[in-house]
C-alpha positions as a Markdown table, in Angstrom:
| # | Residue | x | y | z |
|---|---|---|---|---|
| 1 | Met | -33.9 | -57.4 | 6.3 |
| 2 | Leu | -31.5 | -54.8 | 6.6 |
| 3 | Asp | -31.2 | -52.2 | 9.5 |
| 4 | Ala | -31.2 | -49.1 | 8.9 |
| 5 | Ala | -28.0 | -46.8 | 9.1 |
| 6 | Pro | -27.3 | -45.7 | 12.8 |
| 7 | Ser | -26.9 | -41.8 | 13.2 |
| 8 | Ile | -23.7 | -40.7 | 13.5 |
| 9 | Gln | -23.0 | -38.0 | 16.5 |
| 10 | Asn | -21.9 | -35.2 | 15.4 |
| 11 | Phe | -19.9 | -32.8 | 17.2 |
| 12 | Pro | -21.6 | -29.1 | 18.0 |
| 13 | Leu | -19.7 | -27.2 | 15.9 |
| 14 | Pro | -20.9 | -25.8 | 12.1 |
| 15 | Met | -18.5 | -27.2 | 9.5 |
| 16 | Ser | -20.2 | -25.8 | 6.0 |
| 17 | Arg | -17.4 | -23.0 | 6.7 |
| 18 | Phe | -15.2 | -25.2 | 5.8 |
| 19 | Gly | -16.7 | -26.0 | 2.0 |
| 20 | Leu | -19.5 | -28.5 | 0.9 |
| 21 | Asn | -19.0 | -31.7 | -1.3 |
| 22 | Pro | -21.1 | -31.5 | -5.0 |
| 23 | Phe | -24.0 | -33.5 | -3.0 |
| 24 | Gly | -24.1 | -29.8 | -0.4 |
| 25 | Glu | -22.6 | -32.0 | 2.8 |
| 26 | Pro | -19.5 | -30.7 | 4.6 |
| 27 | Arg | -16.7 | -31.7 | 3.2 |
| 28 | Tyr | -15.4 | -32.2 | 7.2 |
| 29 | Arg | -17.2 | -33.1 | 9.8 |
| 30 | Ile | -16.3 | -34.1 | 13.8 |
| 31 | Val | -17.5 | -37.2 | 14.7 |
| 32 | Leu | -17.7 | -39.7 | 17.8 |
| 33 | Ala | -15.4 | -42.6 | 16.4 |
| 34 | Ser | -17.6 | -45.1 | 18.3 |
| 35 | Ser | -20.6 | -43.7 | 16.6 |
| 36 | Val | -19.6 | -44.4 | 12.8 |
| 37 | Lys | -20.7 | -47.7 | 11.2 |
| 38 | Gln | -20.1 | -49.1 | 8.1 |
| 39 | Leu | -21.6 | -52.1 | 6.2 |
| 40 | Ile | -20.4 | -55.7 | 6.6 |
| 41 | Gly | -21.7 | -58.6 | 4.7 |
| 42 | Cys | -20.3 | -62.2 | 6.0 |
| 43 | Gln | -21.1 | -65.3 | 7.6 |
| 44 | Trp | -21.4 | -64.2 | 11.1 |
| 45 | Pro | -20.6 | -66.0 | 14.6 |
| 46 | Asp | -24.4 | -66.9 | 14.9 |
| 47 | Gly | -24.2 | -68.6 | 11.4 |
| 48 | Trp | -26.3 | -66.0 | 9.7 |
| 49 | Arg | -25.3 | -64.4 | 6.7 |
| 50 | Thr | -26.4 | -61.0 | 6.1 |
| 51 | Tyr | -25.2 | -57.6 | 5.8 |
| 52 | Arg | -24.5 | -55.7 | 9.9 |
| 53 | Trp | -23.8 | -52.0 | 10.8 |
| 54 | Ser | -19.9 | -52.5 | 12.3 |
| 55 | Thr | -17.9 | -49.6 | 14.0 |
| 56 | Pro | -14.7 | -49.6 | 12.1 |
| 57 | Leu | -11.3 | -51.5 | 13.2 |
| 58 | Asn | -9.5 | -48.3 | 13.3 |
| 59 | Tyr | -12.2 | -46.4 | 15.0 |
| 60 | Arg | -12.9 | -48.4 | 17.9 |
| 61 | Asp | -10.4 | -47.3 | 20.5 |
| 62 | Lys | -10.3 | -43.3 | 19.4 |
| 63 | Gly | -13.0 | -40.7 | 21.1 |
| 64 | Trp | -13.8 | -37.2 | 18.9 |
| 65 | Ile | -12.6 | -37.3 | 15.2 |
| 66 | Leu | -11.7 | -35.2 | 12.2 |
| 67 | Glu | -13.4 | -36.7 | 8.8 |
| 68 | Ser | -12.9 | -35.5 | 5.4 |
| 69 | Trp | -15.1 | -36.4 | 2.3 |
| 70 | Asp | -13.5 | -37.7 | -0.5 |
| 71 | Trp | -14.6 | -39.9 | -4.2 |
| 72 | Cys | -14.0 | -43.7 | -3.5 |
| 73 | Arg | -10.7 | -44.5 | -3.6 |
| 74 | Met | -11.2 | -47.5 | -4.9 |
| 75 | Thr | -12.9 | -48.1 | -9.0 |
| 76 | Gln | -16.0 | -50.2 | -8.8 |
| 77 | Gln | -14.4 | -53.5 | -10.4 |
| 78 | Glu | -12.0 | -53.2 | -7.1 |
| 79 | Trp | -14.6 | -52.8 | -5.1 |
| 80 | Asp | -17.0 | -55.6 | -5.8 |
| 81 | Ser | -13.5 | -57.7 | -6.2 |
| 82 | Met | -13.7 | -57.7 | -2.1 |
| 83 | Ile | -16.1 | -60.5 | -1.7 |
| 84 | Glu | -16.8 | -62.7 | 1.4 |
| 85 | Pro | -15.5 | -66.4 | 0.5 |
| 86 | Leu | -18.5 | -68.2 | 2.1 |
| 87 | Ser | -21.6 | -66.1 | 1.1 |
| 88 | Gly | -20.0 | -64.7 | -2.3 |
| 89 | Trp | -21.2 | -61.0 | -1.2 |
| 90 | Pro | -19.4 | -57.8 | -1.5 |
| 91 | Val | -17.9 | -57.5 | 2.2 |
| 92 | Arg | -18.8 | -53.8 | 2.0 |
| 93 | Gly | -22.3 | -53.2 | 0.5 |
| 94 | Pro | -23.1 | -51.5 | -2.2 |
| 95 | Tyr | -20.2 | -49.3 | -4.2 |
| 96 | Pro | -20.3 | -45.9 | -2.4 |
| 97 | Ser | -20.7 | -44.0 | -5.6 |
| 98 | Arg | -21.4 | -40.5 | -3.4 |
| 99 | Gly | -18.1 | -41.0 | -1.6 |
| 100 | Glu | -17.2 | -41.3 | 1.5 |
| 101 | Tyr | -15.5 | -40.2 | 4.8 |
| 102 | Tyr | -12.2 | -40.9 | 5.9 |
| 103 | Phe | -10.1 | -40.3 | 8.6 |
| 104 | Ser | -7.8 | -37.2 | 9.3 |
| 105 | Trp | -7.4 | -36.2 | 12.8 |
| 106 | Glu | -7.7 | -37.8 | 16.3 |
| 107 | Phe | -8.8 | -34.7 | 18.9 |
| 108 | Glu | -6.9 | -35.7 | 23.1 |
| 109 | Arg | -9.1 | -36.8 | 25.1 |
| 110 | Gly | -10.4 | -34.6 | 28.1 |
| 111 | Leu | -9.2 | -31.5 | 26.1 |
| 112 | Gly | -11.3 | -29.2 | 24.4 |
| 113 | Ile | -12.2 | -28.9 | 20.7 |
| 114 | Phe | -12.0 | -25.2 | 19.5 |
| 115 | Thr | -12.4 | -23.7 | 16.4 |
| 116 | Ser | -9.0 | -21.8 | 16.1 |
| 117 | Asp | -7.3 | -25.8 | 16.5 |
| 118 | Val | -10.3 | -27.2 | 13.8 |
| 119 | Glu | -9.0 | -24.0 | 11.4 |
| 120 | Arg | -5.0 | -24.9 | 12.1 |
| 121 | Ile | -5.8 | -28.3 | 11.2 |
| 122 | Ile | -7.6 | -28.5 | 7.9 |
| 123 | Ala | -5.7 | -25.5 | 6.6 |
| 124 | Ala | -2.6 | -28.2 | 7.2 |
| 125 | Ile | -4.7 | -30.8 | 5.3 |
| 126 | Glu | -5.5 | -28.7 | 2.2 |
| 127 | Lys | -2.1 | -27.9 | 2.1 |
| 128 | Gly | -1.4 | -31.4 | 1.8 |
| 129 | Arg | -3.7 | -32.0 | -0.9 |
| 130 | Asn | -2.4 | -29.2 | -3.2 |
| 131 | Arg | 1.6 | -30.4 | -2.8 |
| 132 | Ser | 2.4 | -33.4 | -5.8 |
| 133 | Ser | 3.9 | -36.5 | -4.2 |
| 134 | Gly | 7.3 | -35.3 | -5.8 |
| 135 | Glu | 7.3 | -31.7 | -4.0 |
| 136 | Val | 6.7 | -34.2 | -0.8 |
| 137 | Arg | 9.6 | -35.9 | -1.3 |
| 138 | Gln | 12.1 | -32.9 | -2.1 |
| 139 | Asn | 10.9 | -31.2 | 1.1 |
| 140 | Met | 11.6 | -34.2 | 3.0 |
| 141 | Lys | 14.9 | -34.3 | 1.5 |
| 142 | Leu | 15.5 | -30.5 | 2.7 |
| 143 | Glu | 14.3 | -31.2 | 6.1 |
| 144 | Tyr | 16.5 | -33.8 | 6.5 |
| 145 | Glu | 19.6 | -31.9 | 5.1 |
| 146 | Arg | 18.5 | -29.2 | 7.7 |
| 147 | Glu | 18.3 | -31.7 | 10.4 |
| 148 | Glu | 21.8 | -33.1 | 9.6 |
| 149 | Arg | 23.8 | -29.5 | 9.7 |
| 150 | Ala | 21.7 | -28.4 | 12.9 |
| 151 | Ser | 23.3 | -32.0 | 14.3 |
| 152 | Lys | 26.9 | -31.4 | 13.1 |
| 153 | Gln | 26.9 | -27.9 | 14.1 |
| 154 | Ala | 25.6 | -28.8 | 17.7 |
| 155 | Ala | 28.3 | -31.4 | 17.8 |
| 156 | Ser | 31.2 | -29.2 | 17.3 |
| 157 | Asp | 29.9 | -26.5 | 19.5 |
| 158 | Glu | 30.1 | -29.1 | 22.2 |
| 159 | Ile | 33.3 | -30.0 | 21.2 |
| 160 | Arg | 34.7 | -26.1 | 21.2 |
| 161 | Asp | 33.0 | -25.4 | 24.9 |
| 162 | Ala | 34.6 | -28.3 | 26.2 |
| 163 | Cys | 38.3 | -27.1 | 25.0 |
| 164 | Thr | 37.4 | -24.1 | 26.4 |
| 165 | Ala | 36.6 | -25.0 | 29.9 |
| 166 | Phe | 39.9 | -27.4 | 29.9 |
| 167 | Gly | 42.0 | -23.9 | 29.1 |
| 168 | Val | 43.1 | -25.5 | 25.5 |
| 169 | Ala | 42.7 | -23.3 | 23.0 |
| 170 | Pro | 40.3 | -23.9 | 19.7 |
| 171 | Phe | 41.2 | -25.9 | 17.0 |
| 172 | Ser | 41.7 | -23.7 | 14.1 |
| 173 | Gly | 43.3 | -24.3 | 10.4 |
| 174 | Gly | 46.2 | -22.2 | 9.1 |
| 175 | Ser | 50.3 | -21.7 | 9.9 |
| 176 | Gly | 49.1 | -19.6 | 12.9 |
| 177 | Val | 48.0 | -22.8 | 15.6 |
| 178 | Ser | 48.5 | -22.2 | 18.6 |
| 179 | Arg | 49.3 | -25.9 | 20.5 |
| 180 | Gly | 49.4 | -25.2 | 24.0 |
| 181 | Thr | 49.5 | -22.1 | 26.7 |
| 182 | Lys | 53.2 | -23.2 | 27.5 |
| 183 | Thr | 56.1 | -23.3 | 24.8 |
| 184 | Ala | 59.9 | -24.4 | 25.2 |
| 185 | Pro | 62.6 | -22.0 | 26.4 |
| 186 | Val | 64.6 | -20.8 | 23.9 |
| 187 | Leu | 68.2 | -22.0 | 24.6 |
| 188 | Arg | 71.1 | -18.8 | 23.7 |
| 189 | Thr | 74.9 | -18.5 | 24.4 |
| 190 | Ala | 76.8 | -16.1 | 27.0 |
| 191 | Gln | 78.0 | -14.2 | 23.9 |
| 192 | Glu | 74.9 | -13.4 | 22.0 |
| 193 | Leu | 73.3 | -12.5 | 25.6 |
| 194 | Gly | 76.6 | -9.9 | 26.0 |
| 195 | Leu | 77.5 | -11.6 | 29.1 |
| 196 | Pro | 81.4 | -11.6 | 30.5 |
| 197 | Ile | 82.8 | -14.9 | 29.2 |
| 198 | Pro | 85.8 | -16.0 | 31.5 |
| 199 | Arg | 89.6 | -15.9 | 30.1 |
| 200 | Arg | 91.5 | -19.4 | 29.5 |
| 201 | Gly | 95.1 | -19.5 | 31.0 |
| 202 | Pro | 97.8 | -22.1 | 29.8 |
| 203 | Lys | 97.1 | -25.7 | 30.1 |
| 204 | Val | 98.9 | -27.0 | 33.8 |
| 205 | Arg | 100.3 | -30.7 | 33.1 |
| 206 | Gln | 98.6 | -32.5 | 35.9 |
| 207 | Pro | 101.3 | -35.2 | 37.6 |
| 208 | Thr | 101.1 | -38.5 | 37.0 |
| 209 | Ser | 99.9 | -41.3 | 39.2 |
| 210 | Ser | 99.9 | -44.5 | 39.8 |
| 211 | Arg | 96.9 | -46.8 | 40.1 |
| 212 | Arg | 96.3 | -49.6 | 43.2 |
| 213 | Thr | 93.2 | -51.6 | 43.8 |
| 214 | Phe | 92.4 | -52.8 | 47.4 |
| 215 | Asp | 89.8 | -55.5 | 48.3 |
| 216 | Val | 86.8 | -54.0 | 50.9 |
| 217 | Arg | 84.0 | -55.8 | 51.7 |
| 218 | Asp | 84.2 | -58.2 | 48.7 |
| 219 | Ala | 83.8 | -54.5 | 46.2 |
| 220 | Gln | 86.5 | -53.3 | 44.1 |
| 221 | Val | 87.8 | -49.8 | 44.8 |
| 222 | Thr | 90.1 | -48.1 | 43.0 |
| 223 | Ser | 92.5 | -45.1 | 44.0 |
| 224 | Thr | 94.6 | -42.7 | 43.0 |
| 225 | Leu | 97.7 | -41.5 | 44.8 |
| 226 | Leu | 99.5 | -39.0 | 43.5 |
| 227 | Thr | 104.1 | -39.0 | 43.8 |
| 228 | Gly | 105.8 | -35.9 | 43.2 |
| 229 | Arg | 109.3 | -36.7 | 41.5 |
């Protein structure tokens, strides 16, 4: 004989204000994860082939969670095709024709659960319900492009700050590019500067000379001796 479904521990916060499902039940509920049970039919380690209530695997390490109601996400044919090989029974028992509650949010342990937080979370969930998959992809693309632009701008600002810190003029385009804080001196002639220019006299003929070579400390030394006529 199948045991009665165990009672679920609900958080003491009225949830009807967030809407009701077609059966008059709250569309959202806050429950203790360990109190949520699902029906499992199989041959258990003790040898019994039966249905038993068990906590879902993805709920076993959680505390207070928010669940949202929806119609079953599988058709009855898909549901009934999931059978336990030894017993031949549907793994999760009868098809949930009244819909199911699905995990939506986990509240952080040790912190209080406030109505304002619940309202914000549910508003975000509802906003997501009303968006098509195309809108979701487009929003993701726009968000990626914004992040790319922000990263490039941050890198550009970092380079500009580094250049300024070391006394280098920032990079810029155009013909007026400054490549440093110093420029090469411009060379000009004395005539351009208006300086006096010494006059050149007649060319003086230099006396003839003779070259003689002496060996001093194994080195070749050349001396020029002037000889007059």
